[in-house]
N, C-alpha and C positions, 0 to 999 in steps of 0.2 A: 473413469468410463472413455469421455473424451483424448484425454491422452495414452491413452495406449493406443489412437488412431492418431499421434501425429498434433493432435491443434490440446496448445496450452492453456492450462488455463492456470486462472490467477486470479487471488485475492487483493482486498486492502480491509488490515484490520489497523483498530487504532490501541488496541488492548489485545497482544500476546498473547496474554495468562492463559485467556477463553478461547485463544486462536486456537492455540497449543492443544486446548481438548476435544476441540471440534475435527483439528488432523484431515483439515484440509492438503490439495497437494499441491501447492502454494500459495505463499500466501505475503506478503509485500509491508512493515510495519512505518506507519506516516506518524509521528509525535505531530497530530496537528488536535482539536478539541471539536468533539462531539458535533455533523453540522458541516463540520466546515474542514473537511479531511481534504480535501485536492487544493485546499486555502480559503486564503479569505476572498469577502461579494469584491468583485470586479480584480480581484488580483490573478486576469489572464497567466502574467506570464510562473507564476509560479503552479496553474493552474496544470497549467501546458507540460512541465517539467515533469512535480509529480503522475505524470498519465504518462508520458514515454518511460520514465524510472520504473512505470510495475510494468508496458509494452518491452522492455531491456530484460528486467528479470524473469520475465514469464517463455526469452529465448535465453534464457544465463541457461546451465550447466548445475545450478543449486538442485540437491537431493532431491526427488519427493519428499515433502512432512516441513520443510526449510516454512523459513520464516525469516524475510532478507529485511535487513534494517536503511530502506534507503535513506537514511539519512537527513531525512525533514526534521525542522523542529520551528515550534509555535516563537513567536517575536517580538510579539504581541505582549505586554502583560496586564491590560483591561479590554477582553470582548465589548465592553459596555461603547466605550472611541469609538 
């Protein structure tokens, strides 16, 4: 509805297979663990980078229903460290 009026909508997903079923207008895939979608605690640089990439995707020419892989990957081996 908002998209029809020129206001882009975008969501962030960590499980693209489920997102495909919901068919959002545009979704951005971030390969981070649940609870740390934007990045690790106190990692302001990554958090900011993810948000800026999502905003950029919102204004891209990606067709409706797209899931855009933003290219972020989790680097830590153990979340308990």
